[in-house]
Every structure is written in structure tokens, then in C-alpha cells.
N, C-alpha and C positions, 0 to 999 in steps of 0.2 A: 791741400792730396785730400782726395777723395776716398770716402772708406769702399772697403772692400768685403762685401757679404759672404758669408760663411757659404762652402757649397753648400747646392741645393739636395743633396744626398744626405745632408747633416742635420738639414733640417724638417726636412722633409720624410723622415724615416719611421713617422709614425702612420700605424693602417690601422683596419677595421675590423671586418667579420671573420667567424670562424662560429662553428656551432658543435658543441662538444656531447657525445651523450656517452658520460664517464659515467659510471658507480649510478645507473639509473638516474642521472641528471642531466637536463637539458640546460647547455648554457650558451646562451646569445655572447661571444665575445666580441664587442666591438673594441679591436685592436688585433693584436697576433691571432692567427688564427691555431687552434686545436685539432689534433687528428681526433676524430669520432671512434672510439671504443665503444664495446660491448659492456653491458650492464658488468658489475662483479659483486656480486653479493652485498653491497651495502655502505662499504665506508667512505665517505669522503676525506678528501685530501685534506689533511690539516694546511691550517693558515699558516701556520711558521713555512711552511715550504714555501707562501709566496715572499717571502722576505721579512725586512724590517718596517712593522707598522708608524708611520709617520704622523696617523692624524685620523680623524672622519669629519671631516668636512660632509656638513648637511648628511649628518649620520651615517655615512656610506665610509667604511676601513680603505687608507690607503697605502700599499706597499712599495718599498723600492729595494728590489733585488740587486746584489752585489754586481751583478752586468752593469749597471748603471754606474759603476766608480769606473768601468775599463772604458766606457766610452764620454764619460766625463774628462778624462787624464786624455784621451785622445781631442774632447773638442780643443781642451786646455792649450795641449801643444800646438794645437795647429793653427788657434787661434790668437796666440801670442805674439806671431811676429807681425801682425796685424793690428794689434792692439800698440807696439813697440813704433812702428813707423808712423804710428797716429799722433803718437803721444808721450814718445821717449819716456816710458816711466819704468826703465830698467828691471831688475826684478819685480817689481808692482806689477808692471804689464800679466804675469800668471796669475796675479788675485785677481786680476779686472777679469781674466780670461776665463777662469775659475767661477768670477762672478755669473759671466753670460751664462757658460754650460747650468748651471742652477735656473738660470731665469728661463733658460729654453725650455728645461722641464718642467717647469713652472706652467709656463704654456701651454704644454702638452698637458697637464695636467688638468686645465682651466677648460682645454678640450674634453679631454674624457669626463670633466664632470657634468658638463656640456650633457654628452651622449646619456649619463646617470639617471641625470635631474629630470629631464625629459621621460624617461624611462617610467621612471618614479610615477610621474604627473598622470601617467597611464596604466597604470597599477601593476608595472612588471619591476618586480623583486631583482635588486643588485647585489651581488653577493661582494664584490669589492672592486677597486681600480689596481693594478699593478704598474708602475714605471719600471721598465728593463731596457736592456742595450737597445733595440730598435723604436722604443716610445712607448707606449701604454695601451693597456688595454682596460676596458670597463668588463666587469663579466655577470652578462644579465641573465637571469636566470630561466626565464620563458621569451621567447619570440613573439615579436608584436603580434595581435590577431587579425590586424585589417594593414593594407596595403600603407593606406594613409598614415598609421602610426608608426608604423616603420620607417615611412619617407622623412619624418620628424625625427625622430631619435635617432637616422639617419647623417639629416643635412644640419642637425642643430651642432655638430660638432666644427663641421668646415665652416661653418656660418658663423661660430662666436671667434673662428681664429682669424677669417677676414675682417672682423668688425674691431680686433683686437688689434689686425695690421693697420688698420685707417686711423681708428686713434694713435696707435705709435706713432705714423709717419706726419699728421698732424702734431702730436707734440715735441716731436725731430725737429720740425720748421721754428717752434718757439724756443730751442736751445743752442748753445755755441756747439757747432760739431767739430771742433777740436777739445774736447771734454769727456772727461770718464763717461757723464751722463749724456750727451752724445753718442758716443759709438755705441754704448751698449742701445740708446734707443732704433739708432741705425741698424744695428743686427738683429733687434729684437721684431722691426716691425715686418726688417725681411723675413726673419724664419715665421712669423706669424702667417707671412704672405706665401710662404714655401708651403708650409705646412696645411693649409685651409688650401691651396690649388691642388697640392699631390693629392690629399686626400680625396679632393672629388674627382678624378682619374676614373672611367668609368668602365670597373674592373673588379671583382671581388679577389681578395678581401678588405678591401676599402673603401671607404664611403661612397664614392661616386658607384661602386657598384652596388654598395645597397641600394642606393635611388635606383638604379637603371631595374637591379629584381623589383622594387616596389614600383615600379613605372611598368614592368613586364605583368607582374603579378595582379593589379590594376584592370591591367587589358585585358589578360587573358583568364582571369580567376583561380587561376591557378602560381601557387607560391613556390612551387617546385619547380615549375617552366622559368619562372623570374630567375631562381637558383642557376639555373643550367646554363641561360644564357650570361648572365652576370658571370660566372666563373667563366666561363671559355671567354668571356671578355678579360678576366685575370687573366688566362695565361697567354691570352694574346700582347696583352699589355708587358708580362714579364719578358716575350721575346723582345719586344722595342727596348726594352729597357738594359739587358745584359748588350745590348747592338750600340748604345747610345755615345757608349765612350768611344768607340772606334769611326761610328759616323763623326763624331768633335773633332776627332783626330785628324781624320781623312778631309774635312773641312778646311782644318787649320794650317794642313799641311804639315803634321808633327808627329810623331809617334803616341799613342794612345798612354796615359800614365797608370802607375802599377796598382798606384790607390784605387783611381777611379773603375780602373774594370774590375780588381778585388769589390769594392763597395757597389757596383753593377750586377756583379755576379751575386754578392747577397743578397740584395735588395729584389732580385729577378728571381730566387730560389724562395726566398718569405714569401713570393709574392704569387708562385706556380704553387707553391706547399696548401697555401692558401685557399687558392682557388681549388686546386684539388679535395681538400679536405670539406670545404662546400658541396661539391658535386658529393661524396660518399656519404655528408650528411644528410644531402639531399633523398637519397638514396632508401639511408636509414628511417627519415621522417615521412617517405610514402607510406611505410612500413606500419609505424606508429596507429593510425585511426585501424588497423585491421586486428590490432592485438584484441584478443579477447581471455575474459580470465577462464570463462566455461568452454574455451576452445584447447585451450593450453591446460588444462586440469588432469590428476590424475584418480584415478578412480582408488580408493583406499582400502586395504585389508583390517579388518578392527581387532585388535586382542588387547589382554590383561596387561599390564604392565611387572609381573613376572614371568610371562612368557618366553623362553627361551629363543635366540634369536635365530639359530637355526630354521626351531618351527614356525615362528610367524613369516620366516624367509619362503621357506616351505607353501607355509597356506596362499601369501603373497601370488608364487608362482600357479600354483593351483588356480589363484581364482581370477588370474591374466592382472591381477592389479596393479599399480603403481607407483605405492606410496604404504606403507603402515601408520596404522591411527593406533596412539596409546588410550584406552579409555581408563576410567576407574571402577569402581564396582556397582556402581549409582547408574554405569554408560556414557556418564558427561566426557569426552574426548577431553584429555590433560597434553599431551604431547604428543608430537609427529618424530619419526626415529630418524635422523641422518642420515643421507645415502653414504655421504664420506668416511661418518663414525663406523657405520655399519662394516662398509669393506673393509676396514682397514683393517677391521675385527681376523684375524686367520680362521680358517677353516674350520681347525681340531680343537678351536675354543667356542665357535656359536653354538655347540649346545649346552655351553654352560654360562655364556653370558646372557642375563635379561634386556629386552627390549630398551627395559626405564635406563640401562644404562649408558644406551648410545642415543636415547632421543632428546629433541627441545622441548622442553616447556611451553605449553600455549597461552601465548600474554596477551592482552585485548589489542595490542598492535601488531597482532599475526593472525587475526582475524580477518575477512574479509569479505565485502557481498559476489557473492556468485556473479552478479550482472555489471561488475567492473568491466572497463574495456579503453583501450585509446589512452588518451592524455591521465585520465583519471585514474585507471589505473596506474601508471607510470607515477601519478604523485604520491598517491598510497604506496606504494613500493619505496619510494624516496625518503618519504616520512616514518616508515619504520623499516629501517634492512634487518634483514631476517635470512637467511636459506632456503625457507618453507613456510609456507602460509597455509592457515584452514579456510578454505571458501565452505559460505552459508548461504542456504538459500536466506528470502523474505523473512520465514517466519521462523528460523534458525537452527532448520535444519541442517545437516551437514552435505554440503553436495561433494567436495575432492579439498583437493590439495593441489597448491599451486607452488610449484619449485622456480624457483628465478633462474636456474641452468637451462630452463626449458624456456624463458623468458628471452635469455641471450638469445637462445638459438633462433629464437624468432627472429631476432635482429639478424643472422648470419645467412639466414636462408636466403 
């Protein structure tokens, strides 16, 4: 009796890239795609939201989300009849099927580690790897600076999966196929083959889409052009995936199975959303080089700490300034009035509330050079997330105030 491999969709549901700009963070996700969002005053999502920490291979945190349990149960239930028909183990077939689910995701983890380790070799920081219902995702905090590096970070995952498939195939030839080891080896080499080949399909957010992006980037010298081409390839791929169950049923002269249709729609939706996310992110990233602290700065009006809020706002409007800077008796800036806190004070109380009570202290992290721009500016905002920054000239003199809300608006225009 021959072994029946798991369906391609179960084994190949790992995918590759989306770039998120959230909390002033650029994250290249080798796995599922995220929807880019504008910066938010600072805080990064807590790692506890990523799931259960399982370990730190190569120093990279690996998390497993609760959704993995769902797919593990599905794989166990679907694979149990295959094990039973081959080995006739009775209830023990469920155990073997569950072991396969674990080994399958171990293969996905190895795939993700390949992406992450190569990224680190190129000096790209890796935040974590997360295993979830549809596979895995490597969160790499910066995009590769060159098309060549992009290619190797993307290709490393499928390459290792195909190498594992080859090794598994050779090992399978050395064992009795009608044993637990034989059954698991068969499924694992097929699964790794499918993971490798599926991820080489030429469309974002899959690894193959990253390869297309790298190729177009290399030819045109424009990474955005590569993203657009690869993302539209992903959308075309999504349309093909959703039709496959119907085409297969037509070819077999049968009705499409409900499971195949649902899984095809799920995968197609994942690919379509990932491609759309990449397109939106490409538009955002085009604006990053044009970011300039000087152009976004607000000219401040300077007041003492005991100045009533109403008077400070009157001076700001009279001077047509955009911020209120609080100084001490020596004329040294000490804090910046927080606009949200000031707006929350009722009009009737503003003459009696000193600006110091609605101001945020200036720290070393909230003082930035006025000449910062592009990725350098975003990097500083990521490192020291606060609502307002004091911009200074190279000689230390005050240039203006930069608000995170103004940076957000620059991305939405």
C-alpha cells in the first residue's frame, strides 16, 4: 500500500513578505503579511501578544500562537486515516498523526530560521519568529539595502526546504515504508517539497514574489517598481488559487470538495491581502526619503513654567507659532506643552492652569538634530518614542518642535 501525502494546502501554507510601518517601525515579515499603519506615538506591541515563547535558537525568539493548536488538530484528524490505513495502529494512529503535525511545523520553523539567519548575516535585525495557523513569519526590522541581499534572504527559506525534502527522500529509501518512521519520513519529505515549491510561486507575499521583486529591483534600480510587479503577481496568483479546486473537480468530472474550496479561498485571501499590503507599503516607503525634520518642524513660542495656559496659547496664536516651549529662569528649554493635554483643559480653567502642568519634560531622547530625515529620522523616533521632540541646530540652538502626529500626517498625504 502506498502512502498518501497530505494535501498541498496543508503543507504549503507558509508564505513570505509584508512590510508594516506601525509604531514608527519598519518590519519586513518573512511569513504572513501585515497591513501597514501609520506611526502611533510610540509603543511597540508587547511580545506576549505573539504567543507562547518556545525558545531562542540562534538568539532569535520563537513564539507559537494558540491558532497553531487549531491547525494541529485539523492535521491530526485528516492524517489519522492515512496512518491507520498503512499501519493499523488503532488509537495510536492519532499520536503518530499529531507527531507529524509537530514535525511539519518544525520544518516551517527551519524554513523561517533560514530567512532569519541569512538576514542577520547581512546585519538586518530580527525581532522574532512566530508560528501560527497558516505557517510562520520572521519579523525582520529592516529591508535589505540591496537587491542581491533581498534575493538571498528570500531564497534561503525555500532552498533549505528543498534540501530537507531531498534528504528526507533519501532517508525514506533506507527504511521500511510500512513503519512509523517510514510513514513520517514520506510525509515530511513531501511536505518540505511542497513548502519549498509553494513559496517559490512568483507573487507577494510568497518568497517567489520577493525573488521577482529583487530581479525587477536589480534591473530598474527601483525597489518600489519591484514591489509593484511582484504584488500584482501575487494578486494574479490569488485568483488562480481560488479557482484551482473547481478546475480540479472539472478535470476529475466530480464536484469540488467543500474543504478544498474553503482552503483555496483562505489561501487566496491571504495572498491577496498580503499583496495589497505590499502595494500600500510601497507607497509609504516612497515617502520616507522625503521626510525632513526641518520641513515638519513647528516654530515654538517660549514661555516660563508658571505662565497660564490661556496666556501661552494667546501668545502662540499671536506669533502664529505651532508649539509652546517651556523654559527655566536661565532660558534653558525644560519641557514641551503636550497639545492633547492642553486641549483637554476646559476653556474656563485655562487662565488658572500653568503650562508646566500640561507639559512633558525634555529628556536626552527627545532632543533631535534638525537635519535628520528619512530612515535616520524614523530610527531616532523608534528608539525614543515620545509625542513631541525638541529640534536643535548643530550648535545646540533651538530650531523648533517636531510632533509625531505631523510625521503620521506626512505618511497619509
